[in-house]
Steps between C-alpha positions, in 0.01 A plus 500: 500500500396730220742587226542850657582346841753269342658794315528693828654205680763457224540878447429465131230633276169319438593465135817318593308259718249424220748494206800338662367289788142398426506458120833316509368274782760607753228548759241230496222409562305810414136520595271721290197631671273749320778573243758575772805291557609382848818320599516292827675707765740210580618483135557876478691507828709199398590673175595815690729306736662322202568830327657649819714189548628526142572870536693450821707224344582722200595788729731278703663375179546850369651609826737198501613560143551874565710434806711245310557752219597771753212722387327488837705486821 
């Protein structure tokens, strides 16, 4: 997948993908062809699933804490 396609999949900017994910080696391996970066589709999708899993877990925890505090019925 190109950097643009990865950004669309993750709903982030291209700059974020390059600066935060590629340069910090979060998404690897990166293949460079003609000066353009490509990430294997399976790696990008796995990262997307991981982010969604973490977000769901955080939301469940926030909901639980809010209910215990009586903030959210």
